[in-house]
C-alpha positions in Angstrom: 0.0 0.0 0.0 1.3 3.5 -0.9 0.0 7.0 -0.6 0.7 10.3 -2.4 0.3 13.6 -0.5 -0.8 16.8 -2.1 2.6 18.6 -2.3 1.1 21.9 -1.2 0.3 20.4 2.2 3.9 19.6 3.0 5.1 22.7 4.7 8.5 23.5 6.2 7.3 23.2 9.8 4.1 21.1 9.6 1.6 19.5 7.3 -1.4 21.7 6.6 -4.1 22.1 4.0 -7.7 22.6 3.1 -9.7 19.6 4.4 -11.5 17.9 1.5 -9.2 19.5 -1.1 -5.6 19.1 -0.2 -5.9 17.2 3.1 -8.1 14.4 4.3 -8.4 11.2 6.5 -6.3 9.1 4.1 -3.4 11.6 4.6 -3.9 11.4 8.4 -3.6 7.6 8.3 -0.5 7.9 6.1 1.1 10.4 8.4 0.4 8.0 11.3 2.0 5.1 9.4 5.1 7.2 8.5 5.6 8.8 11.9 5.2 5.5 13.7 7.7 4.0 11.3 10.2 6.8 12.2 9.5 6.3 15.9 10.1 2.6 15.8 13.2 2.8 13.7 14.6 5.3 16.3 13.9 2.7 19.0 10.6 4.2 20.3 7.2 2.7 21.0 4.7 5.4 22.2 3.3 8.6 20.8 1.0 11.2 22.3 -1.8 12.6 20.2 -3.8 15.8 20.7 -6.1 18.0 18.6 -7.5 21.5 18.4 -11.1 22.7 18.2 -11.6 22.6 14.5 -14.7 20.9 13.1 -12.5 18.4 11.2 -10.1 17.6 14.0 -11.9 14.6 15.5 -12.2 12.7 12.3 -8.5 13.4 11.4 -7.5 12.3 14.9 -9.3 9.0 14.5 -7.6 8.4 11.2 -4.2 9.4 12.6 -4.5 7.0 15.5 -5.5 4.2 13.1 -2.3 4.8 11.1 0.0 5.0 14.2 -1.3 1.7 15.6 -1.2 -0.1 12.3 2.5 0.6 12.2 2.9 -0.8 15.7 3.2 2.1 18.1 1.1 2.6 21.2 -0.9 5.8 21.3 -1.7 8.0 24.3 -4.7 10.3 23.4 -4.8 13.5 25.4 -7.9 14.9 23.7 -8.7 18.5 22.7 -6.5 21.3 23.8 -3.9 23.8 22.7 -0.7 22.7 20.9 1.5 23.5 23.9 -0.5 21.0 25.9 0.6 18.3 23.5 4.2 19.6 23.7 3.8 19.4 27.5 2.5 15.9 27.4 5.4 14.9 25.1 7.8 16.4 27.7 6.4 14.7 30.8 4.7 11.4 29.7 6.8 8.4 28.9 6.4 8.8 25.1 8.8 9.0 22.2 7.0 11.7 20.1 3.8 13.7 19.8 1.4 14.9 17.1 -1.1 17.7 17.4 -3.9 18.0 14.8 -4.3 21.7 14.3 -4.9 24.3 11.6 -3.1 26.9 13.8 -4.2 30.4 12.8 -5.4 29.5 9.3 -9.1 29.9 8.3 -11.7 27.4 9.5 -11.5 25.1 6.4 -7.8 24.3 7.1 -6.3 21.7 9.3 -3.0 20.1 9.8 -0.4 18.3 11.9 2.5 19.5 14.1 5.0 16.9 15.2 7.7 16.4 17.8 10.1 13.4 17.8 12.1 12.6 20.9 11.6 16.1 22.3 12.9 17.8 19.2 11.1 19.6 16.4 10.1 17.4 13.4 10.4 19.6 10.3 12.0 20.2 6.9 13.5 17.0 5.7 11.6 15.0 8.3 8.3 16.0 6.7 9.6 15.3 3.2 10.7 11.9 4.6 7.1 11.1 5.5 6.2 11.7 1.9 8.9 9.4 0.7 7.9 6.6 3.1 4.3 7.0 1.9 5.1 7.0 -1.8 7.1 3.7 -1.4 4.9 2.1 1.2 8.0 1.6 3.3 6.0 1.4 6.6 6.5 -0.8 9.6 3.5 -3.0 10.6 2.1 -4.0 13.9 -0.8 -3.6 16.3 -0.3 -0.8 18.7 -2.5 -0.2 21.8 -4.5 3.0 22.6 -5.0 4.6 26.0 -6.2 8.0 27.1 -4.6 10.5 29.5 -6.2 13.5 31.0 -3.4 16.0 31.3 -5.3 19.3 31.3 -5.3 19.9 35.1 -1.6 18.9 35.4 -0.8 21.2 32.5 -2.6 24.1 34.1 -0.8 23.4 37.4 2.5 23.5 35.5 1.6 26.9 34.0 1.1 28.2 37.6 4.2 26.5 39.1 6.5 29.1 40.6 4.1 32.0 39.8 5.1 35.0 41.8 3.3 37.8 40.1 0.9 40.5 41.4 -2.9 40.8 41.2 -4.1 42.6 38.1 -7.3 43.3 36.2 -6.9 41.5 32.9 -8.9 40.7 29.8 -8.4 37.4 28.0 -9.6 36.6 24.5 -9.3 33.0 23.4 -10.9 33.6 20.0 -13.1 30.4 20.2 -9.8 28.5 19.8 -8.5 25.5 21.7 -7.1 27.6 24.5 -10.5 28.5 25.9 -11.0 25.7 28.5 -7.4 26.0 29.7 -7.8 29.8 30.2 -11.0 29.2 32.2 -9.1 26.9 34.5 -6.0 29.1 34.7 -7.7 32.3 35.7 -9.3 30.5 38.7 -5.8 30.0 40.0 -4.4 33.4 39.2 -4.9 36.3 41.7 -6.6 39.5 40.5 -9.7 40.1 38.4 -10.2 38.3 35.1 -12.7 39.0 32.2 -13.0 36.3 29.5 -14.0 36.5 25.9 -14.9 33.6 23.5 -13.6 30.7 25.6 -16.2 28.4 24.2 -14.4 26.3 21.5 -16.1 26.8 18.1 -14.3 25.7 14.9 -16.3 28.2 12.9 -14.7 31.1 14.8 -17.9 33.1 14.9 -16.6 36.2 16.6 -13.3 37.0 14.9 -10.4 35.1 13.3 -8.0 33.7 16.0 -4.8 35.5 14.9 -3.7 38.0 17.5 -1.0 39.4 15.2 -3.6 41.1 13.1 -4.8 44.3 14.9 -8.3 44.0 13.6 -8.7 40.7 15.5 -8.0 42.6 18.8 -11.1 44.9 18.5 -13.2 43.0 21.0 -10.4 42.8 23.5 -9.7 46.5 23.2 -13.4 47.2 23.8 -13.4 45.0 26.9 -10.3 46.6 28.3 -11.7 50.1 27.7 -15.2 49.3 29.0 -13.9 47.7 32.3 -10.9 49.9 32.6 -8.6 46.9 32.9 -4.8 47.0 33.3 -4.1 45.1 30.1 -5.4 42.3 27.8 -4.0 39.1 26.2 -5.2 37.1 23.2 -4.4 33.7 21.7 -4.3 32.2 18.3 -6.4 29.1 17.3 -4.1 26.5 18.8 -2.6 28.6 21.7 1.0 28.7 20.7 1.0 32.5 19.8 0.2 35.4 22.1 -1.0 38.9 21.5 -1.3 41.7 24.0 -2.6 45.3 24.5 -2.0 47.8 27.3 -4.6 49.7 29.4 -5.0 52.3 26.6 -5.6 49.6 23.9 -2.2 50.0 22.3 -1.0 46.8 20.7 2.1 45.3 22.3 3.7 43.5 19.4 5.6 40.2 19.6 9.0 41.8 19.9 7.8 44.2 22.5 6.3 41.4 24.6 9.8 39.7 24.3 11.5 42.9 25.6 9.2 42.9 28.6 9.8 39.2 29.3 13.6 39.6 28.9 14.0 42.1 31.8 13.4 39.8 34.8 15.2 36.9 33.1 18.3 39.1 32.5 18.2 40.2 36.2 18.4 36.6 37.2 20.8 35.4 34.4 23.0 38.4 33.5 24.7 38.1 30.1 22.2 35.5 28.8 21.5 35.2 25.1 18.0 36.3 24.0 17.0 35.2 20.5 14.6 37.0 18.2 13.8 36.5 14.5 14.9 38.8 11.7 11.6 40.6 11.6 12.0 42.0 15.2 12.6 45.6 15.9 16.1 47.0 16.4 14.6 48.5 19.6 14.4 44.9 21.0 18.0 44.0 20.2 19.1 47.4 21.7 17.0 46.8 24.8 18.5 43.3 25.4 22.0 44.8 25.2 21.0 47.7 27.5 19.7 45.1 30.0 23.1 43.3 29.9 22.0 40.4 27.7 23.4 39.2 24.4 20.9 39.7 21.5 20.9 37.1 18.8 19.1 37.6 15.5 17.9 34.3 13.9 15.8 32.8 11.1 12.0 33.0 11.3 10.3 29.7 12.0 9.4 28.1 15.4 11.3 24.9 14.6 14.4 26.9 13.7 14.2 29.0 16.8 13.8 26.0 19.1 16.8 24.3 17.5 18.9 27.5 17.9 17.9 27.8 21.6 19.1 24.3 22.3 22.5 25.1 20.5 23.1 28.4 22.4 21.5 27.6 25.8 19.3 30.7 25.5 16.7 31.0 28.2 14.2 33.0 26.1 13.4 33.5 22.4 10.6 34.9 20.4 9.2 35.9 17.0 7.2 38.9 15.7 4.4 36.4 15.1 3.9 36.0 18.9 5.6 32.6 19.3 7.4 33.0 22.7 9.8 30.2 23.8 10.9 29.7 27.4 13.7 27.4 28.4 14.1 29.3 31.7 12.1 27.3 34.2 10.2 25.6 31.4 10.7 23.2 28.5 11.9 25.3 25.6 8.8 25.2 23.5 6.4 28.0 22.4 3.4 28.3 24.8 1.1 31.3 24.7 -0.6 30.3 28.0 2.7 30.1 29.8 3.9 33.4 28.1 0.7 35.1 29.5 1.6 33.9 33.0 5.2 35.0 32.7 4.1 38.4 31.2 1.9 39.1 34.3 4.9 38.1 36.5 7.3 40.3 34.4 5.0 43.4 34.8 5.0 42.8 38.6 8.8 42.4 38.8 9.4 45.5 36.7 7.2 47.4 39.1 5.4 49.6 36.6 2.0 49.3 35.0 1.8 47.7 31.5 0.7 51.0 30.2 3.8 52.8 31.6 6.0 50.0 30.2 4.5 50.3 26.8 4.6 54.1 26.9 8.3 54.1 27.6 9.2 52.1 24.5 10.9 54.0 21.6 8.4 55.6 19.2 9.3 54.1 15.9 7.4 54.0 12.6 7.2 50.7 11.0 5.3 48.7 8.5 3.3 45.5 9.3 4.6 42.4 7.7 4.1 42.9 3.9 3.6 39.8 1.8 3.4 39.6 -1.9 2.9 36.7 -4.2 5.8 35.5 -6.3 6.3 32.3 -8.3 7.6 29.5 -6.1 10.5 29.0 -8.5 11.5 32.6 -8.2 11.2 33.4 -4.5 14.7 32.4 -3.3 16.3 33.5 -6.6 14.9 37.1 -6.1 16.4 37.3 -2.6 19.8 36.1 -4.1 19.6 38.7 -6.8 18.9 41.4 -4.2 21.8 40.3 -2.0 24.2 40.3 -5.0 23.2 43.9 -5.9 23.4 45.1 -2.3 26.9 43.6 -1.9 28.0 45.3 -5.1 26.7 48.6 -3.6 28.6 48.0 -0.3 25.3 48.1 1.7 25.3 47.0 5.4 23.5 43.7 5.1 22.7 40.9 7.6 22.1 37.6 5.7 20.7 35.5 8.6 17.4 35.0 6.8 17.1 36.9 3.5 18.4 40.4 3.4 18.1 42.8 6.4 19.6 46.1 5.4 20.6 48.8 8.0 20.8 52.4 6.9 21.0 55.8 8.8 17.1 55.9 8.4 16.5 52.5 10.0 16.3 49.0 8.5 14.4 47.0 5.9 14.0 43.3 5.4 13.2 41.1 2.4 13.0 37.3 2.8 11.4 34.3 1.2 8.6 32.6 3.1 9.4 29.0 4.0 5.8 28.0 4.0 4.1 30.0 1.1 4.9 31.3 -2.4 5.4 34.8 -1.1 8.2 37.3 -0.3 8.0 39.0 3.0 9.1 42.6 3.6 9.2 44.8 6.6 10.8 48.2 7.4 11.3 50.3 10.5 12.5 53.9 10.8 12.5 56.9 13.2 10.1 59.0 11.1 7.6 58.6 8.3 9.9 60.4 5.8 12.7 57.9 6.7 10.3 55.0 6.3 9.2 56.2 2.9 12.9 56.2 1.8 13.3 52.7 3.1 10.2 51.5 1.2 11.5 53.2 -2.0 14.7 51.1 -1.6 12.6 47.9 -1.3 10.6 48.9 -4.4 13.8 49.6 -6.4 15.2 46.2 -5.5 12.0 44.4 -6.4 11.7 46.4 -9.7 15.3 45.4 -10.6 14.2 41.8 -10.3 11.0 42.4 -12.4 8.6 42.5 -9.4 6.4 45.2 -7.8 5.2 45.4 -4.2 1.6 45.5 -5.5 -1.4 44.0 -3.7 -0.7 42.2 -0.5 -1.0 38.4 -0.4 -3.3 37.1 2.3 -1.8 35.7 5.5 
């Protein structure tokens, strides 16, 4: 027996597609067969499986479990919850890997699979290997057992372990995603006053799309914070591995700004520690880490790449503009928005100022959101190479960590190829609108030289 995946579903960091079009139960079974084969050939026998709140997650989970057991591994089903709860289960249960069925922050018709093998991210070549095993039918056979484990209360207790924050008035927006039931349990243990939005899990996402990096999705949270005059608010994506936040005035605290707040108490405890952020992060963050006595490290975008770099460098904290925040300090090193929320409350308490004061003291910079534009898959990396060659010839100050990040007296701009979509991603940051316009003109000139225009934005 063999199986062919739709190639568009095989992403760099996970497998994801539109259910009924590019992804279905046959794919879920094949993923189970292939992943179980990898587990067994690495000497393992048990895999944890969880799923998010999407309408198609239950049927995909059943098909995945059937595939895993048919290739001879035992399955521990942990049920519905956020992706970090699966990562937690994989860290503390006696298992050799874990799979979460989730469409992350994609629209409701999507679903997918995020995987961990022996406590390490399973991505890139690993995902392509599942396709090779399926195409050749090179799967182990067997008859694995199935058991269930209720980990949610232990997970919530772990989120609270060592909590030493103050009591605040906070708004929480779960966006009808898989975090809702965990948030409901968590706030009962936290001191302070808590106001919840959309904690009922609904795969149709009837209130707003669960992506807290898009400011329009924070409108309900802003209204709640304003109406109740709360200290601040936090929001979560569909599977609870990305966090968003606003201060008491409703100003967005972007991913790199959240990281700069979280870094302060950690660097008091671990002076000189490395703090990692992706290439899309503000220069203000890297400067702030240096000012706090830490060592800032700019790294490639992508949660699997960041986790791997943390392990290499021993960094206690890392983050991305997209709201993935990774704690190895007193935690397991994976991205967990629920834990990030608890640590954010604690950081505000330890800094000793209100969230609004902390946000207000940050440098006033002018920047673009993440700009995405469609480009043919065959051209996306080539365009970046062409841009790098021209910049080198001009003697520009370029960081090549992930694409081209160019620093000028006006600020910086970035152009990189997305690892997961046929798009180029650009961002720019400056000290004034006039300076930002000059940076955008530089991006446009480079694109034009490669036969492209910034044009209409590709959807997230």
